[in-house]
N, CA, C and O atoms as a DFTB+ gen file, in Angstrom:
616 C
 N C O
     1  1      88.774     107.963     101.647
     2  2      87.741     108.968     101.538
     3  2      88.553     108.538      99.548
     4  3      89.699     108.499      99.100
     5  1      87.555     108.374      99.121
     6  2      87.461     107.983      97.405
     7  2      87.651     109.606      96.470
     8  3      87.425     110.762      96.827
     9  1      88.080     109.124      95.376
    10  2      88.563     110.217      94.928
    11  2      86.730     110.746      94.299
    12  3      86.533     111.958      94.378
    13  1      85.963     110.198      93.938
    14  2      84.432     110.812      93.605
    15  2      84.313     111.760      95.075
    16  3      84.196     112.984      95.038
    17  1      84.364     110.968      96.351
    18  2      83.744     111.907      97.231
    19  2      85.016     113.041      97.515
    20  3      84.773     114.055      98.170
    21  1      85.979     112.857      97.127
    22  2      86.746     114.396      97.415
    23  2      86.609     115.300      96.257
    24  3      86.929     116.488      96.309
    25  1      86.163     114.763      95.292
    26  2      85.860     115.945      93.886
    27  2      84.492     116.458      94.008
    28  3      84.121     117.473      93.420
    29  1      83.637     115.651      94.883
    30  2      82.218     116.154      94.832
    31  2      82.242     117.680      95.964
    32  3      81.827     118.834      95.863
    33  1      83.200     116.632      97.340
    34  2      83.466     118.235      98.644
    35  2      84.181     119.353      97.798
    36  3      83.990     120.473      98.271
    37  1      84.919     119.326      96.718
    38  2      85.524     120.133      96.195
    39  2      84.655     121.062      95.616
    40  3      85.008     122.217      95.856
    41  1      83.029     120.908      94.529
    42  2      82.619     121.490      94.235
    43  2      81.930     122.613      94.975
    44  3      81.403     123.544      94.366
    45  1      81.936     122.546      95.943
    46  2      81.103     123.143      96.826
    47  2      81.855     124.410      97.690
    48  3      81.293     125.309      98.315
    49  1      83.349     124.167      97.508
    50  2      84.321     124.789      98.289
    51  2      84.623     126.471      97.621
    52  3      84.237     126.714      96.478
    53  1      85.140     127.258      98.222
    54  2      85.722     128.563      97.450
    55  2      87.142     128.347      97.704
    56  3      87.823     128.806      96.787
    57  1      87.972     127.683      98.847
    58  2      89.042     127.551      98.903
    59  2      89.196     125.962      99.512
    60  3      88.394     125.284     100.153
    61  1      90.403     125.703      99.092
    62  2      90.848     124.070      99.706
    63  2      91.522     124.599     100.913
    64  3      92.194     125.628     100.837
    65  1      91.323     123.703     102.443
    66  2      91.950     123.732     103.424
    67  2      92.339     122.314     103.377
    68  3      91.623     121.502     102.791
    69  1      93.519     121.940     104.006
    70  2      93.658     120.907     104.641
    71  2      94.735     120.992     105.867
    72  3      95.861     121.480     105.965
    73  1      93.720     120.175     106.904
    74  2      94.465     120.331     108.685
    75  2      94.786     118.845     108.870
    76  3      94.241     117.777     108.592
    77  1      95.913     119.251     109.463
    78  2      96.954     118.204     109.818
    79  2      96.285     117.587     111.224
    80  3      95.535     118.299     111.892
    81  1      96.570     116.361     111.590
    82  2      96.085     115.902     112.567
    83  2      96.509     116.665     114.067
    84  3      95.792     116.560     115.063
    85  1      97.722     117.402     114.049
    86  2      97.932     117.950     115.069
    87  2      96.808     119.396     115.627
    88  3      96.737     120.045     116.671
    89  1      96.030     119.428     114.259
    90  2      95.618     120.472     114.111
    91  2      95.508     122.087     113.037
    92  3      94.769     122.856     112.423
    93  1      96.890     121.762     113.455
    94  2      97.705     122.609     112.249
    95  2      97.166     122.710     110.713
    96  3      97.249     121.685     110.036
    97  1      96.658     123.799     110.169
    98  2      96.796     123.991     108.678
    99  2      98.108     123.880     108.233
   100  3      99.187     124.178     108.745
   101  1      97.661     123.197     106.755
   102  2      98.630     123.568     105.509
   103  2      98.807     124.809     105.503
   104  3      97.940     125.464     106.081
   105  1      99.903     125.519     104.899
   106  2      99.913     126.515     104.676
   107  2      98.949     126.963     103.236
   108  3      99.037     126.309     102.197
   109  1      98.281     127.850     103.338
   110  2      97.519     128.434     102.163
   111  2      98.056     127.911     100.460
   112  3      97.544     127.406      99.461
   113  1      99.298     128.372     100.880
   114  2      99.830     128.444      99.475
   115  2     100.645     126.875      98.944
   116  3     101.484     126.745      98.052
   117  1     100.172     126.029      99.662
   118  2     100.466     124.904      98.876
   119  2     100.254     124.655      97.385
   120  3      99.438     125.156      96.612
   121  1     101.116     123.836      97.210
   122  2     100.502     123.406      95.610
   123  2     100.483     121.965      96.146
   124  3     101.059     121.515      97.137
   125  1      99.425     121.143      94.967
   126  2      99.429     119.637      94.648
   127  2     100.517     119.265      93.415
   128  3     100.126     119.116      92.257
   129  1     101.967     119.130      93.817
   130  2     102.638     118.756      92.717
   131  2     102.235     117.309      91.685
   132  3     102.489     117.199      90.485
   133  1     101.631     116.424      92.461
   134  2     101.443     115.642      91.825
   135  2     100.082     114.710      92.051
   136  3      99.483     114.661      93.125
   137  1      99.791     114.157      91.147
   138  2      98.391     113.015      91.434
   139  2      99.068     111.782      90.735
   140  3      99.572     111.830      89.613
   141  1      99.017     110.720      91.506
   142  2      99.613     109.512      90.607
   143  2      98.572     108.066      91.381
   144  3      97.897     107.820      92.381
   145  1      98.954     107.555      90.346
   146  2      98.007     105.987      90.645
   147  2      99.263     105.200      91.404
   148  3     100.382     104.970      90.946
   149  1      98.789     104.905      92.546
   150  2     100.104     103.786      93.238
   151  2      99.515     102.627      93.707
   152  3      98.856     102.550      94.744
   153  1      99.886     101.234      92.519
   154  2      99.664      99.982      92.589
   155  2     100.702      99.381      93.437
   156  3     101.904      99.648      93.437
   157  1     100.003      98.447      94.232
   158  2     101.180      97.506      95.373
   159  2     100.503      96.064      94.997
   160  3      99.314      95.924      94.710
   161  1     101.623      94.859      95.058
   162  2     100.979      93.937      95.103
   163  2     102.127      93.187      96.023
   164  3     103.290      93.054      95.641
   165  1     101.686      92.771      97.143
   166  2     102.516      92.357      98.198
   167  2     101.910      91.050      98.966
   168  3     100.726      90.728      99.070
   169  1     103.101      90.374      99.488
   170  2     102.257      89.024      99.923
   171  2     102.609      89.258     101.586
   172  3     103.712      89.620     101.998
   173  1     101.394      88.963     102.456
   174  2     100.949      89.192     103.730
   175  2     101.717      87.659     104.487
   176  3     101.877      86.560     103.956
   177  1     102.155      88.203     106.171
   178  2     102.714      87.362     106.697
   179  2     101.587      86.211     106.818
   180  3     102.204      85.244     107.264
   181  1     100.787      85.992     106.711
   182  2     100.101      84.955     106.479
   183  2     100.094      84.122     105.404
   184  3      99.597      82.998     105.477
   185  1     100.836      84.764     103.926
   186  2     101.024      83.815     102.884
   187  2     100.405      84.026     101.567
   188  3     100.590      83.549     100.447
   189  1      99.349      85.182     102.238
   190  2      98.272      85.550     100.950
   191  2      98.514      86.915      99.871
   192  3      98.662      88.030     100.371
   193  1      98.536      86.766      98.643
   194  2      98.986      87.409      97.535
   195  2      97.533      88.478      97.778
   196  3      96.381      88.049      97.844
   197  1      98.013      90.210      97.907
   198  2      97.313      90.816      97.797
   199  2      97.520      91.795      96.846
   200  3      98.492      91.665      96.101
   201  1      96.609      92.991      96.701
   202  2      96.916      93.924      95.116
   203  2      95.848      95.058      96.156
   204  3      94.787      94.745      96.696
   205  1      96.539      96.403      96.196
   206  2      95.822      97.348      96.640
   207  2      96.371      98.311      95.314
   208  3      97.374      98.138      94.622
   209  1      94.986      99.739      95.202
   210  2      95.560     100.403      94.093
   211  2      95.002     102.172      95.329
   212  3      93.959     102.320      95.965
   213  1      95.801     102.822      95.248
   214  2      95.133     104.076      95.644
   215  2      95.720     105.210      95.133
   216  3      96.847     105.167      94.640
   217  1      95.116     106.151      95.196
   218  2      95.510     107.456      94.554
   219  2      95.967     108.245      95.494
   220  3      95.344     108.463      96.533
   221  1      97.214     108.799      95.185
   222  2      98.345     109.859      95.639
   223  2      98.173     111.083      95.379
   224  3      98.098     111.362      94.183
   225  1      98.091     111.875      96.088
   226  2      98.091     113.430      96.075
   227  2      99.440     114.024      96.942
   228  3      99.683     113.803      98.129
   229  1      99.985     114.583      96.291
   230  2     101.558     114.993      97.048
   231  2     101.503     116.614      97.145
   232  3     101.590     117.290      96.120
   233  1     101.347     117.234      98.494
   234  2     101.337     118.643      98.877
   235  2     102.372     119.033      99.038
   236  3     103.201     118.327      99.612
   237  1     102.643     120.136      98.641
   238  2     103.928     120.836      98.972
   239  2     103.901     122.168      99.059
   240  3     103.053     122.872      98.513
   241  1     105.121     122.694      99.967
   242  2     104.933     124.421     100.299
   243  2     105.792     124.726      99.401
   244  3     106.738     123.950      99.259
   245  1     105.700     126.092      98.432
   246  2     106.584     126.560      98.184
   247  2     106.664     127.992      98.825
   248  3     105.810     128.350      99.636
   249  1     107.790     128.873      98.418
   250  2     107.563     130.584      98.950
   251  2     106.878     131.408      97.811
   252  3     107.004     132.603      97.545
   253  1     106.028     130.326      97.138
   254  2     105.478     131.232      95.934
   255  2     103.950     131.326      96.434
   256  3     103.207     130.377      96.185
   257  1     103.403     132.580      97.217
   258  2     102.480     133.116      98.129
   259  2     101.390     133.680      97.218
   260  3     100.325     134.120      97.650
   261  1     101.798     133.628      95.668
   262  2     100.480     134.060      94.923
   263  2      99.644     133.554      94.119
   264  3      98.621     134.004      93.602
   265  1     100.297     132.333      94.042
   266  2      99.524     131.287      93.170
   267  2      99.243     130.297      93.890
   268  3      99.916     129.270      93.980
   269  1      97.874     130.625      94.645
   270  2      96.899     129.319      95.422
   271  2      95.982     128.454      94.224
   272  3      95.562     128.815      93.125
   273  1      95.876     127.117      94.984
   274  2      95.313     126.446      94.047
   275  2      93.846     126.248      94.889
   276  3      93.505     125.859      96.006
   277  1      93.103     126.830      93.484
   278  2      91.337     126.966      93.786
   279  2      90.644     125.534      93.340
   280  3      91.025     124.912      92.348
   281  1      89.721     125.153      94.086
   282  2      88.873     124.426      94.247
   283  2      88.646     123.472      92.582
   284  3      88.837     122.316      92.204
   285  1      88.107     124.839      91.932
   286  2      88.120     124.430      90.387
   287  2      89.052     123.902      89.636
   288  3      88.883     122.902      88.938
   289  1      90.241     124.632      89.746
   290  2      91.654     124.475      89.367
   291  2      92.090     122.981      89.719
   292  3      92.934     122.323      89.111
   293  1      91.321     122.571      90.858
   294  2      92.002     121.161      91.547
   295  2      91.255     119.921      90.743
   296  3      91.762     118.840      90.445
   297  1      89.885     120.386      90.469
   298  2      88.906     119.517      89.669
   299  2      89.578     119.413      88.306
   300  3      89.804     118.324      87.780
   301  1      89.868     120.505      87.788
   302  2      90.556     120.353      86.359
   303  2      91.737     119.461      86.278
   304  3      91.811     118.768      85.264
   305  1      92.687     119.355      87.181
   306  2      93.736     118.568      87.260
   307  2      93.396     117.047      87.667
   308  3      94.109     116.088      87.369
   309  1      92.133     116.975      88.433
   310  2      91.738     115.631      89.046
   311  2      91.433     115.172      87.679
   312  3      92.030     114.169      87.289
   313  1      90.442     115.861      86.749
   314  2      89.893     115.519      85.678
   315  2      90.981     114.648      84.645
   316  3      90.985     113.469      84.292
   317  1      91.850     115.748      84.351
   318  2      92.924     115.175      83.679
   319  2      93.718     113.966      84.111
   320  3      94.129     113.156      83.280
   321  1      93.888     113.866      85.120
   322  2      94.795     112.996      85.794
   323  2      93.934     111.553      85.907
   324  3      94.557     110.492      85.931
   325  1      92.088     111.585      85.991
   326  2      91.393     110.861      85.628
   327  2      92.065     110.019      84.237
   328  3      92.453     108.855      84.337
   329  1      92.116     110.627      83.231
   330  2      91.900     110.728      81.609
   331  2      93.325     110.324      81.402
   332  3      93.562     109.560      80.467
   333  1      93.949     110.592      81.888
   334  2      95.507     110.154      81.447
   335  2      96.279     108.936      82.048
   336  3      97.267     108.277      81.723
   337  1      95.306     108.938      83.154
   338  2      95.962     107.808      84.198
   339  2      95.215     106.738      84.263
   340  3      95.706     105.734      84.778
   341  1      94.129     106.712      83.859
   342  2      92.751     105.991      83.973
   343  2      92.730     105.806      85.217
   344  3      92.773     104.606      85.485
   345  1      92.666     106.710      86.415
   346  2      92.394     106.815      87.692
   347  2      90.742     105.693      87.912
   348  3      89.756     105.607      87.180
   349  1      90.983     105.189      88.866
   350  2      89.393     104.484      89.311
   351  2      89.340     105.145      90.531
   352  3      90.243     105.776      91.079
   353  1      88.227     104.949      90.900
   354  2      87.472     105.660      91.971
   355  2      88.478     104.853      93.256
   356  3      88.097     103.707      93.497
   357  1      89.442     105.236      93.907
   358  2      89.981     104.404      94.704
   359  2      90.234     105.506      96.024
   360  3      90.277     106.726      95.865
   361  1      90.369     104.916      97.152
   362  2      91.048     105.838      98.284
   363  2      92.363     106.641      98.225
   364  3      93.380     106.011      97.932
   365  1      92.442     107.770      98.436
   366  2      93.002     108.838      98.127
   367  2      94.125     108.593      99.241
   368  3      93.898     107.896     100.230
   369  1      95.304     109.195      99.015
   370  2      96.470     109.023      99.839
   371  2      97.278     110.563     100.025
   372  3      98.064     110.842      99.120
   373  1      97.131     111.496     101.073
   374  2      98.056     112.256     100.819
   375  2      99.513     112.280     101.655
   376  3      99.769     111.898     102.796
   377  1     100.396     112.909     100.582
   378  2     102.179     112.652     100.874
   379  2     102.372     114.365     100.933
   380  3     102.154     115.254     100.111
   381  1     102.973     114.350     102.545
   382  2     103.056     115.514     102.796
   383  2     104.563     115.638     103.414
   384  3     104.732     114.645     104.122
   385  1     105.358     116.207     103.419
   386  2     106.769     116.924     104.082
   387  2     106.751     116.916     105.237
   388  3     106.467     118.042     105.647
   389  1     106.955     116.023     106.234
   390  2     107.032     116.485     107.861
   391  2     108.794     116.154     107.815
   392  3     109.718     116.417     107.045
   393  1     108.632     115.458     109.059
   394  2     110.244     115.069     109.191
   395  2     110.708     114.270     108.216
   396  3     111.935     114.241     108.118
   397  1     109.858     113.370     107.192
   398  2     110.061     112.663     106.371
   399  2     108.769     112.827     105.143
   400  3     107.725     113.478     105.088
   401  1     109.205     112.231     104.577
   402  2     107.563     112.220     103.507
   403  2     106.720     111.206     104.280
   404  3     107.011     110.027     104.483
   405  1     105.467     111.957     104.734
   406  2     104.327     111.266     105.855
   407  2     102.998     110.912     104.667
   408  3     102.880     111.326     103.513
   409  1     102.566     110.469     105.051
   410  2     101.120     109.503     104.917
   411  2     100.120     109.999     105.341
   412  3     100.060     110.366     106.515
   413  1      99.091     110.131     104.486
   414  2      97.840     110.451     105.813
   415  2      96.793     110.036     104.566
   416  3      96.838     110.187     103.345
   417  1      95.581     109.281     105.735
   418  2      94.507     109.381     105.069
   419  2      93.455     110.684     104.749
   420  3      93.956     111.653     105.320
   421  1      92.660     110.944     104.318
   422  2      92.113     112.053     104.232
   423  2      90.016     111.638     104.853
   424  3      89.356     110.619     104.654
   425  1      89.708     112.656     105.424
   426  2      88.189     112.877     105.687
   427  2      87.933     114.583     105.491
   428  3      88.732     115.515     105.392
   429  1      86.565     114.529     105.485
   430  2      85.659     115.734     105.259
   431  2      85.098     116.104     106.379
   432  3      84.476     115.293     107.065
   433  1      85.290     117.832     106.842
   434  2      84.112     118.025     108.062
   435  2      83.035     118.859     107.619
   436  3      82.272     119.438     108.393
   437  1      82.982     118.910     106.513
   438  2      81.929     120.225     105.659
   439  2      82.957     121.609     105.273
   440  3      82.752     122.426     104.376
   441  1      84.053     121.583     106.200
   442  2      84.945     122.667     105.642
   443  2      86.375     122.629     105.069
   444  3      86.945     123.275     104.190
   445  1      86.784     121.517     105.991
   446  2      88.572     121.184     105.778
   447  2      88.756     119.853     105.352
   448  3      87.994     119.125     105.988
   449  1      89.250     119.406     104.775
   450  2      90.023     118.140     104.351
   451  2      90.645     118.022     105.777
   452  3      91.186     119.027     106.238
   453  1      90.616     116.997     106.433
   454  2      91.058     116.413     107.628
   455  2      92.151     115.363     107.528
   456  3      91.813     114.270     107.074
   457  1      93.060     115.494     107.789
   458  2      94.435     114.610     107.302
   459  2      94.802     113.735     108.349
   460  3      95.432     114.274     109.259
   461  1      94.495     112.102     108.500
   462  2      94.903     111.342     109.644
   463  2      95.494     110.918     109.514
   464  3      95.577     110.823     108.290
   465  1      96.402     110.286     110.053
   466  2      98.031     109.437     110.324
   467  2      97.514     108.071     109.898
   468  3      96.509     107.547     110.377
   469  1      98.291     107.541     108.954
   470  2      98.173     105.903     108.978
   471  2      98.719     105.082     109.770
   472  3      99.428     105.422     110.718
   473  1      98.477     104.059     109.498
   474  2      98.997     102.813     110.754
   475  2      99.161     101.855     109.876
   476  3      98.641     101.568     108.798
   477  1     100.078     101.366     110.619
   478  2     100.549      99.740     109.613
   479  2      99.360      98.421     110.882
   480  3      98.934      98.592     112.024
   481  1      99.234      97.236     109.906
   482  2      98.412      96.341     110.651
   483  2      99.011      95.022     110.289
   484  3      99.963      94.975     109.510
   485  1      98.480      93.916     110.838
   486  2      98.519      92.564     110.541
   487  2      97.466      92.474     109.681
   488  3      96.440      93.015     110.092
   489  1      97.411      91.956     108.615
   490  2      96.475      91.486     107.425
   491  2      96.177      89.793     107.813
   492  3      95.224      89.286     107.221
   493  1      96.740      89.163     108.511
   494  2      96.611      87.825     108.970
   495  2      96.601      87.533     109.865
   496  3      97.187      86.505     110.203
   497  1      95.950      88.266     110.678
   498  2      95.389      88.388     112.480
   499  2      95.345      86.626     112.823
   500  3      95.869      86.070     113.788
   501  1      94.596      86.021     111.772
   502  2      93.887      84.795     112.258
   503  2      95.421      83.578     111.891
   504  3      95.795      82.678     112.643
   505  1      95.885      83.861     110.870
   506  2      96.990      83.198     111.195
   507  2      98.487      83.276     111.966
   508  3      99.288      82.408     112.314
   509  1      98.468      84.532     112.047
   510  2      99.729      84.837     113.139
   511  2      99.253      84.482     114.355
   512  3     100.158      84.337     115.177
   513  1      97.799      84.224     114.906
   514  2      97.302      83.979     116.383
   515  2      97.307      85.415     117.122
   516  3      97.776      85.528     118.254
   517  1      96.777      86.466     116.441
   518  2      96.555      87.542     116.763
   519  2      95.203      87.743     117.305
   520  3      94.238      87.581     116.558
   521  1      95.018      88.137     118.733
   522  2      93.337      88.223     118.785
   523  2      92.821      89.103     118.271
   524  3      93.571      90.048     118.029
   525  1      91.177      89.277     117.804
   526  2      91.093      89.803     117.301
   527  2      90.669      91.201     118.720
   528  3      90.885      92.361     118.369
   529  1      90.336      91.067     119.589
   530  2      90.268      91.998     120.641
   531  2      91.347      91.542     122.073
   532  3      91.480      90.380     122.457
   533  1      91.991      92.671     122.663
   534  2      92.673      92.443     123.387
   535  2      91.784      91.668     124.548
   536  3      90.577      91.858     124.696
   537  1      92.501      90.856     125.265
   538  2      92.176      90.217     126.699
   539  2      91.580      91.186     127.625
   540  3      92.116      92.256     127.912
   541  1      90.438      90.772     128.090
   542  2      90.004      91.937     129.424
   543  2      91.188      91.209     131.108
   544  3      91.492      90.050     131.392
   545  1      91.430      92.164     131.622
   546  2      91.893      91.786     132.496
   547  2      91.232      93.021     133.933
   548  3      91.054      94.239     133.905
   549  1      91.062      92.164     134.857
   550  2      90.576      92.693     135.794
   551  2      91.511      93.536     136.810
   552  3      92.297      92.899     137.512
   553  1      91.465      94.729     136.899
   554  2      92.691      95.719     137.636
   555  2      92.674      95.062     139.427
   556  3      93.445      95.563     140.245
   557  1      92.157      94.453     139.644
   558  2      92.271      94.280     140.862
   559  2      93.274      92.548     141.117
   560  3      93.891      92.233     142.135
   561  1      93.147      91.838     140.022
   562  2      94.089      90.751     139.587
   563  2      95.431      91.494     139.528
   564  3      96.351      91.069     140.226
   565  1      95.548      92.184     139.030
   566  2      96.703      93.122     138.430
   567  2      97.175      93.638     139.976
   568  3      98.261      93.162     140.305
   569  1      96.640      94.397     140.835
   570  2      97.261      94.898     141.720
   571  2      98.010      93.939     142.815
   572  3      99.017      94.268     143.442
   573  1      97.434      92.891     142.907
   574  2      97.979      92.136     143.737
   575  2      99.531      91.370     142.970
   576  3     100.475      91.209     143.744
   577  1      99.696      90.985     141.652
   578  2     100.483      90.570     141.152
   579  2     101.203      91.150     140.533
   580  3     102.120      90.531     139.995
   581  1     101.084      92.598     140.350
   582  2     102.112      93.041     139.257
   583  2     103.294      93.685     139.928
   584  3     104.243      94.061     139.239
   585  1     103.291      93.817     141.085
   586  2     104.685      94.414     141.820
   587  2     105.601      93.182     142.390
   588  3     106.761      93.181     142.802
   589  1     104.678      92.180     142.259
   590  2     106.166      91.241     142.600
   591  2     106.875      90.029     142.082
   592  3     106.284      89.133     141.480
   593  1     108.347      90.026     142.368
   594  2     109.259      89.670     141.214
   595  2     108.724      88.122     139.788
   596  3     109.124      87.742     138.688
   597  1     107.526      87.707     140.892
   598  2     107.179      86.402     140.085
   599  2     105.853      86.385     139.302
   600  3     105.152      85.510     138.794
   601  1     105.802      87.922     139.438
   602  2     104.385      87.883     138.670
   603  2     104.010      87.752     137.199
   604  3     102.913      87.580     136.667
   605  1     105.396      87.902     136.629
   606  2     105.569      87.873     135.151
   607  2     105.183      89.038     134.336
   608  3     104.903      88.993     133.138
   609  1     105.195      90.240     135.198
   610  2     104.783      91.537     134.211
   611  2     106.154      92.109     133.722
   612  3     106.225      92.839     132.733
   613  1     107.303      91.718     134.511
   614  2     108.506      92.439     134.221
   615  2     109.277      91.239     133.669
   616  3     110.433      91.379     133.268
C-alpha cells in the first residue's frame, strides 16, 4: 500500500487497528516510534543494479496504556515526516517486534490494516534459469516412479 492510500484510509477511522498474519491484533496501546525513508541500492543475481525506496513505520508496544495513537494524530505525524524527510508516495513497510524485527506489507479491509508477511524472491529468474511457472506433472506418472530407488525422487 502506498503512503497516500494509507493516509486516505486513516481519514475515515475512529481507531487504528493492525492485524497480524495470524489474525491476532497488535495491542491497541502500540506506538509508531518512527517513520522513515528507506533507500536501497543493490545488484541482483543477474547483474542488474536496482534502486528501491520504501517508507517504514515502526510499531512498538509499551506499558503505556493511556496514550493511544488516534488516526488524526498519525496523519499529523505522517504530514510532518513527508515535509521533513521529503517522502515520496512509496510503498509502506511495517516493522514489528516478533521473535526478531519482522517486516510486513500492509493492506486494508475497510476496518483494519492487514499486515502480510514479506517474502524473498529472485529478481532475475530469466537469467538464472528459473521457470516462471512450476512444471506440471501428472500424478499417475509419479505414483509408479516415486517409490523406486532409481526414480530420481530421493
